[in-house]
N, C-alpha and C positions, 0 to 999 in steps of 0.2 A: 479662481473664483472666490469672491467674498463669502464668508458664512452668512446665513440668512439674517441673523441678528445684527450684522454689520452693514447691511444694505439700507441706505436711508429711505428708499421708497417703501421697503417692507416695514420699516419702523413706523412710518406715517400711517400705513394701512393698519398696522397693529393698534395704533392709537385710536383709530376711527371705529373699530369693531368693539362692541360692548361684550363683556364677559358672558359666556354661556350661550351666545347667539347661534342660530342655525345659519351655516355659511356654505355656499357653493362657490368653489374656486374653479373658474373656467379657463382652460388652457394652463393647467397647474404645473406643467413640466414634470420635474422629478419630485415635486411635493415640498420644496423648501418652505414656501410661504404657508402652506396649509399645516405643515408640521409645527411651524412657529406659532401660528394662531392656536393650534390645539394645546401646545405646551404652555403658552403664556396667558391665553385668555379662556382656556377650557371650552372652546367652541365645539358644537356638534357639527363637524366638518365633513363635507363631501367634495369630490373633485371630478372634473371632466377633462380628459386629455386625449388628443388625437394620436399621439405617438405611442406605439406598443412598448417601446423601450421606456418612455416616461411612465406609463402605467405600471410596468414591472418595477421600476425604481420606487414608485409610490407605495405599491403593495409591500415591498421589502421594508419600508418604513412603518408599516402597520396602518396605512391610511386607507380610507374607503374611497377608492377612485375607480372609475370605469372609463373605458375607451369610448370616445365620441367626438363629433364634429360640432363646433358651436354654430355653424351655419345651418345644420340640419337637425341636430338632436335636442336643442333647447325646447323645441315644441313638445317634446315628450314629458317635460316636467310639469306638474300641476301648478296652477296659479297660486302665488303667495305661499309657496312651500318653504321659503327661506326668509330670514331676516335680511341677509346681505348676499348679493351676487357679486363676486369679484372678478374683474377682467384686468389682469396685470400685464401690461406690455404685450397685449394680444389683439386689441381692436384693429390695429393696422395690418394684421395678418389674415383677417377673415375676408370672405368674399362679399358679404353684405353687411357692412357696419351699421347701417340704419336699422335693419331688421334685428340685428343682434342686440343693439341698445334697447329697442322696444321690448324684446323678449326678456332681457335682464330685469326690467321693471314690471314685467308681468309675473315672473316667478319669484321675485323678492321685493320686499318693501323698499330696499335701497340698493343702489348699484355703486360700487367703488371701481373707478376706471382710471388706469394710469397709461400714459402713452408718451412717446417722444414727440417733441415739437419741431416740425420742419421749418418753422419760422425763426428759430434760434439764430442769433447773430453769427455764430461760427459757421452754421450751415449756409447762411446767405453769403458770407464772405468767401467760403470755399467754392461755392458755385460761381461767384463773380470772378474770383482770382484764377481758378483752374478750368472752369467750364465743364467740370466733371461732377458726377454724383459724389457728395461729401461722405466722409466717414468720421464719426465722432464717438465719444464714449457711449452714447445712447443709440448710435447707429453704427455698430462696429463692423458690419459685413459689407463686402463689395456688392455693387448693384446686381451682379450676375448670380449671387448665391444667397441674397437676403430673403428671408421669408416675408418681408414687408411688401404688401401689394397696394395698400391704400394709405400712404403717408399723408399727414395733414398738419396744418398749423393749429396753434391754440385758437386762433380766431375761427378757423374752419369748424373746429369741434364745438365751440360755444354757439355758433350759428346753427349747427345740426341739433344741438340740445334745445335751442329755442324753437326750431321747426317742429320738433317732436313734442313740444309743450311740456318739457321736463323742467324740474327745479334744481338748481345748484345749491346744495346745502353747505358745502365746504369745498375749498380749492386751495392747492398749494403747488409750488414750483420747486424744482431741484436743478442745480447747475454746478458743474465741475466738482462733483463729489461732496458739496457742502450740504449741511442739514437742510431739510425742507423749510420753506417759509410760506406763511399764509399770503395769498394774493387776492386782489380783485381782478378776476379774469378779463374784465372789460377795460382795465387800465391800458392806456395807449402804449406803454413801454413793455408790458409783460410778454407780448408776442415776440419781442426781441430778446428779452432777458432770460427766458425760461427754457432750459434744455429739455426737461421732462415736466409733465404736469400730472397731478392727481386730483380727481374730482369725486365727491360723493353726491349722487343724484337721487332724486325721488320724484314721485308724481305729485302734482299740486293737490293739496288737501290731505296729504299724508300727515299723520301725527308727527310732531317734532321728535327727532332722534334724541335719546338720552345722552348726556355728555359722557365722554370717556372717563374712566376711573380716576385718571390724574387731573381731570378738569380742563385739559387742553386738547384742542384738535391738532395743532401743529406746534412743534417745538421751535 
């Protein structure tokens, strides 16, 4: 497994979060991203993780993480308690993605969401050529053991964002281990080209997010 600082998706999330922000990392696993944000950006970080083993690993890192389920327990957080709610490679594993997205932008001013794109050309080609559920770098598990229950394409996700009346402030794509690149998610080719996507979302009327310290959203 790559160290946190070597993961391109984590590097882009790190760029988006302003120093010293209040952050909730939902589905934080063993705490690699939350630890990176704490170390590099000095965030006031909290985590929510469903796995007891994940929670134990986070606590061993000295992180403030509690056990909880994104589908049920986000309702317990006060409105606007955080500057950012992060959902990294987790949306496709929740029971109610629509409700979870709405909750993210109730409890935080901004949501940063990353997910695999089932419309990526290698996924389409694997389905066409083999007639079986594909396995890729961003979808590494066979169908019978994957935690993913609501896979979607980039276009599916942007349609849902529009239905919920949310605003896309920034978006980027990653493919084949290359650094992230900024994208127009409505571009006709991006649903083919993007293996993973990262979005920063807000509610209409929210104040503009301050730029990252290095002046760039995406490298």
